[in-house]
Structure formats: C-alpha cells, structure tokens
C-alpha positions in Angstrom: 24.4 14.4 11.1 27.4 12.6 12.4 30.6 13.5 10.5 34.0 11.7 10.3 35.6 14.9 11.5 33.7 14.4 14.8 36.2 11.6 15.5 39.4 13.5 14.8 42.0 14.5 17.3 45.6 15.7 17.3 48.2 13.2 18.5 51.9 14.2 18.8 54.1 11.7 17.0 56.0 10.9 20.2 52.9 9.4 21.6 52.8 6.6 18.9 54.5 3.6 20.5 57.3 2.3 18.3 58.2 -0.7 20.5 56.3 -2.9 22.9 56.7 -2.7 26.7 58.3 -5.7 28.4 56.9 -7.6 30.1 53.7 -7.5 28.1 51.5 -6.8 31.1 53.5 -3.8 32.3 51.8 -1.6 29.8 49.6 1.1 31.4 45.9 0.6 31.9 43.3 3.3 31.9 40.0 2.1 33.5 37.0 4.1 32.2 33.5 3.9 33.7 30.7 4.4 31.2 28.3 5.1 34.1 29.9 8.2 35.6 33.0 8.9 33.4 35.4 8.1 36.3 39.0 7.3 35.2 41.6 5.3 37.0 45.2 4.8 36.0 46.8 1.4 36.7 49.0 -1.2 34.9 47.7 -4.1 32.9 48.9 -6.7 35.4 46.3 -5.2 37.8 43.4 -5.8 35.4 42.1 -8.6 37.6 41.1 -6.0 40.2 38.3 -5.0 37.9 37.3 -8.5 36.8 34.9 -10.7 38.8 34.6 -14.5 39.2 32.3 -15.7 36.4 33.3 -13.0 34.0 33.8 -14.4 30.5 36.7 -12.9 28.5 36.3 -13.3 24.8 39.7 -13.3 22.9 40.5 -13.3 19.2 43.0 -16.2 18.6 43.8 -15.2 15.0 47.5 -15.4 14.3 49.4 -12.9 12.1 50.8 -14.4 9.0 54.1 -13.4 7.2 52.0 -11.4 4.7 54.7 -9.1 3.3 56.5 -10.7 0.3 59.4 -9.2 -1.7 60.4 -10.5 -5.1 60.5 -9.9 -8.9 58.3 -10.2 -11.9 59.4 -13.2 -13.9 60.5 -12.4 -17.4 61.1 -8.8 -16.8 63.0 -8.6 -13.5 61.0 -5.6 -12.1 61.0 -5.5 -8.3 57.6 -6.4 -6.8 56.2 -6.2 -3.3 53.0 -8.1 -2.3 51.0 -7.5 0.9 48.5 -10.2 1.4 45.1 -8.8 2.5 42.9 -11.9 2.9 42.7 -15.5 2.0 39.8 -16.3 -0.5 40.4 -20.0 -0.6 43.3 -22.3 -0.1 46.2 -21.0 -2.2 44.3 -18.0 -3.4 44.8 -14.5 -1.9 43.8 -10.9 -2.4 46.8 -8.7 -2.2 48.1 -5.2 -2.6 50.9 -5.0 -5.2 53.6 -2.3 -5.5 54.1 -1.1 -8.1 50.7 -2.5 -9.2 50.9 -1.1 -12.7 53.6 -3.8 -13.5 51.2 -6.7 -12.8 48.4 -7.8 -15.1 46.4 -11.0 -15.1 48.6 -13.9 -16.1 51.8 -12.4 -14.8 54.2 -14.6 -12.8 56.2 -13.4 -9.9 59.0 -15.0 -7.8 58.9 -14.1 -4.2 61.2 -14.7 -1.1 64.9 -15.0 -0.6 66.0 -18.1 1.4 62.6 -19.7 0.5 61.4 -19.1 -3.0 57.8 -19.4 -4.2 56.3 -18.6 -7.5 52.9 -16.9 -7.8 50.5 -16.2 -10.6 48.3 -13.1 -10.9 44.8 -14.4 -11.9 42.9 -11.1 -11.7 43.5 -7.4 -11.3 40.7 -5.6 -9.5 39.4 -2.1 -10.2 40.6 -0.9 -6.8 44.2 -1.8 -7.6 44.3 -5.1 -5.6 45.3 -8.3 -7.3 44.1 -11.9 -6.9 47.1 -14.2 -6.7 47.4 -18.0 -6.6 50.2 -19.8 -4.8 51.1 -23.5 -5.3 52.2 -24.1 -1.7 51.0 -22.2 1.4 53.6 -23.8 3.6 56.4 -22.3 1.5 54.4 -19.1 1.3 54.7 -18.6 5.1 58.4 -19.2 5.0 58.9 -16.7 2.1 57.2 -13.8 3.7 57.8 -11.4 6.7 55.3 -10.2 9.3 54.0 -6.8 8.3 53.9 -4.0 10.8 51.4 -1.1 10.8 52.6 1.9 8.7 53.0 4.1 11.8 55.7 1.8 13.3 59.1 2.5 11.9 61.3 0.6 14.4 62.3 -2.8 13.1 60.7 -5.7 15.0 63.5 -7.8 16.3 61.2 -10.5 17.7 58.3 -11.3 15.4 56.6 -13.2 18.2 56.0 -9.9 20.0 53.5 -8.9 17.4 51.4 -12.1 18.3 49.2 -12.7 21.3 50.3 -15.5 23.5 47.1 -17.4 22.6 47.4 -16.8 18.8 46.5 -20.1 17.0 44.5 -19.7 13.8 46.6 -18.3 10.9 45.1 -15.6 8.7 45.5 -12.0 10.0 47.5 -9.3 8.4 47.3 -7.2 11.5 47.4 -8.3 15.1 44.4 -8.1 17.4 46.4 -5.7 19.6 44.3 -5.5 22.7 45.4 -9.1 23.4 49.1 -8.3 23.2 49.0 -7.2 26.9 48.2 -10.7 28.2 50.9 -13.1 29.5 50.3 -16.7 30.2 51.0 -16.1 33.9 48.4 -13.3 34.0 45.8 -15.5 32.2 46.4 -18.3 34.8 46.0 -15.9 37.7 42.7 -14.7 36.3 41.5 -18.2 35.7 42.5 -19.1 39.3 40.2 -16.2 40.4 37.3 -17.7 38.5 37.5 -15.6 35.3 36.8 -17.7 32.2 38.4 -17.4 28.7 36.9 -18.4 25.4 38.4 -17.9 22.0 36.9 -16.8 18.7 38.6 -16.1 15.4 38.4 -13.0 13.2 41.2 -12.6 10.7 42.1 -8.9 10.5 42.9 -7.0 7.4 44.5 -3.6 6.6 41.2 -1.8 7.2 42.3 -1.5 10.8 44.8 1.1 9.9 42.8 3.1 7.3 41.2 6.3 8.4 37.7 6.9 7.0 38.1 9.2 4.0 34.5 10.2 3.4 32.8 13.0 5.3 29.8 10.9 6.1 30.8 7.7 8.0 27.7 6.0 6.7 29.2 6.1 3.2 32.4 4.2 4.2 32.7 0.7 3.0 34.3 -1.5 5.5 36.3 -4.5 4.3 35.0 -8.0 4.9 37.0 -10.2 7.3 36.6 -13.9 7.9 35.5 -15.1 11.3 34.4 -18.2 13.2 32.5 -18.8 16.5 32.2 -22.5 17.5 29.0 -24.0 19.0 31.0 -24.7 22.2 31.8 -21.0 22.6 28.2 -20.0 21.8 27.0 -22.2 24.6 29.3 -20.5 27.0 28.4 -17.0 25.8 24.7 -17.5 26.0 24.9 -19.2 29.4 26.9 -16.3 30.7 24.2 -13.9 29.6 21.5 -16.1 31.0 23.3 -16.1 34.3 23.8 -12.4 34.3 27.6 -12.8 34.2 29.6 -10.2 32.3 30.9 -10.8 28.8 34.2 -8.9 28.4 35.5 -8.5 24.9 39.3 -8.3 24.4 39.6 -6.1 21.4 37.3 -4.4 18.9 37.5 -7.4 16.6 35.8 -9.7 19.0 33.0 -7.0 19.5 32.4 -6.9 15.8 32.3 -10.7 15.4 29.9 -11.2 18.4 27.6 -8.4 17.4 27.5 -9.6 13.8 26.7 -13.2 15.0 23.9 -11.8 17.2 22.2 -9.3 14.9 19.6 -11.6 13.4 18.1 -13.1 16.6 17.5 -10.4 19.1 20.9 -10.7 20.7 21.1 -14.4 20.9 24.5 -15.5 19.6 24.7 -18.4 17.1 27.5 -20.4 15.8 29.0 -18.7 12.9 31.5 -19.2 10.1 31.8 -16.6 7.3 32.6 -13.0 6.3 32.0 -10.1 8.7 31.4 -6.6 7.4 29.7 -4.9 10.4 30.6 -1.2 10.8 29.8 -0.2 14.4 29.4 3.5 15.0 27.4 5.7 17.5 23.8 4.7 17.5 24.5 1.0 17.4 22.6 -1.1 20.0 25.0 -3.6 21.6 23.5 -7.0 22.3 26.5 -9.0 23.5 29.1 -6.9 25.3 29.3 -5.7 28.9 32.9 -4.5 29.0 35.7 -4.0 26.6 39.5 -4.2 26.8 41.0 -2.1 23.9 44.0 0.1 22.9 44.0 3.7 21.9 43.0 4.1 18.3 43.8 6.2 15.3 41.9 9.4 14.6 39.0 9.1 12.1 39.2 5.3 12.3 36.4 2.8 12.3 37.9 1.5 15.6 37.6 4.9 17.3 34.0 5.0 16.1 33.3 1.6 17.6 34.6 2.5 21.1 32.7 5.8 20.8 29.5 3.8 20.1 30.2 1.7 23.2 31.2 4.5 25.7 30.0 7.7 24.1 32.1 10.0 21.8 32.5 12.8 24.3 33.7 10.5 27.0 36.1 8.7 24.7 37.7 11.9 23.4 37.9 13.2 27.0 39.7 10.0 28.0 42.1 10.3 25.0 43.0 13.9 26.0 43.7 12.6 29.6 45.8 9.8 28.2 47.9 12.3 26.1 48.3 14.6 29.1 49.6 11.7 31.2 52.0 10.3 28.6 50.1 7.1 27.6 51.5 5.3 24.5 49.1 5.0 21.6 48.2 2.4 18.9 49.3 -1.2 18.3 52.3 -1.3 20.8 50.7 1.2 23.1 48.8 1.1 26.4 45.4 -0.3 27.1 42.0 0.8 28.2 39.3 -1.1 30.1 35.9 0.3 29.5 33.4 -0.9 32.1 
C-alpha cells in the first residue's frame, strides 16, 4: 500500500529559495525524460530547445489577490488577522482567522490601514475557518497584502514578482509558480517558433503548502478550488490531441484542471466552470497531458504526489536528489523542471 512517507525527503533549509531570480527566465531548468530517466541541466530561457512547433502550452492565468488582512475586532479592539482562502460568491469569502477563538458568528471586524473595510463573520466552521462577508470587494483588494508561502521569510519588495506575467483572473491565494519563469519576451520567441499558448483558470488555495498529514494518502481530503476552461480553449486542446501535437501543462494546477474536465468522457476535454477537487497520485491514468513544466515541491505534498504519478516516484525522487547535489533552488521562487 502506498504511504505518505513514500513521498518524504530531507531538504536543507538553504535550498529553499527566499527570493526570485532576475530576470525571471534565468532560473535553472532540469529537463527530465520519462522514457529513459535522462537528465539535462539548462536555464529556463533555453526551454524552447525542447518545445516543438505546434506544441500547445496550457497556462493558469489566475492572479494572486491581496488575501492577508490585518485589523481589529470592533467593540473589543482585539487584533485580528484574516487570510482569505476562497471566494464563495461576490463579497463572501472563506478565511482563516488568527486568533480564531475571538471571532464568533455576528462579530464585526475592521481591516486595513490606509484603506479601511468592515467585515462581518456570518459563520464559524468546525475546522476553525470563518465565512466572512465584505460590502465592497474593490476596497477589500486595497486593504490587504499579497500573502507569501510560510517557508518564505524574506519580505517581498515587488508584489508583482509573485504574479505571472500573464496573470489576469483575480482569485488565488497562492501563485501558480511554474509560470513565474516566463517573460513576455520568452513567450513571444516561443510563439514565433510556432508554439501556441492557451489560458485556463484555477484559483489556488492554501492546500498547495500543506503536507499530507495522514499515513494513507487516500484518506487525505483535498480542498476544492474554482476553475474555468472556455469552449475556445477546449477546441484548441482537443484539436491538438486529434492532430497528435503535444499538450504541455505549465504547472500542476493546469494538470488537475484538465484532468478533472476530461474524467467523464474518456479523455475528451469539455468546457468547464466549477469546483475542482481531484487528487492525483500514483496510479492515475493521464488523459490530457504529454509534458509538464513544474517547480520542485514540498515533501509529503499533494503536488509531489502528482508529479510522481506523471513521471514515477523513483525517478522524481532521484531527480530531486540530483537537484540538491547540484544546488538547485526549491519551492515557489525556486528553479524549474521540464518533464517530457
């Protein structure tokens, strides 16, 4: 039986990237062959050497929102921090609250500094999260700050560096970090070569950073995340597959969205809008993906299990050991891997 401990590894703290490489595409790139396990070591600006005319790159255009809000409970003055997890409907969000014990249904909080917004707690959930309503989402964005993953301790001087250059649709708490390596110049050079780009949306939550806590991964409950694939993108994807052209996913989030949208019709992707809760782990049969651009992921994480399902657990852990030996940078601001 597969165990969560099968996806554990030791990572020295100095390998966790605290800042991003500049320019974006000067990060290192490990190219890993699923066929024979061959590894090559390049830089991301050379990724075009491994992409062919007609390849379809699928990118997640979700934009990270200023989801970290600091303020006080109204009436009592106690300090409160909210971290927005996901948007349930306009003006209504699920959030983590610290300290959560201070907030009950009906409580009012005042958040922000230069821009102030008041929020009402409308429900306190059993898992400690709260459901909060906001009167104005425009002010909400101005009142908050972009949250960074818990393993990054260096302050972010440029919030735009934690966004992809093609981020458009607001809603993520965490960036789809595989896309952080692309520059507009690199994308144009790939398009000039005949590589095509399409964009889907999956708003990422905090589950990206949470290691699996149970011994049996099958017992882990993955959080739902909201996604969308338009009919225009579906036509491009299905045409590429019909033509025998490669579909290259940029990031694990795009893999989960495409695989979720294709699971009901023997691999044929359909237009989709809704919640995604697909947990991909070894044994999963991939229907939509031929190659994957991704980062180096946390031990015991659902993302490490996904790339292990795609390339094989032994090969991925071998590649991670090689990356550590060669000084690769790990996690959100770290280096990249192309699995072909």
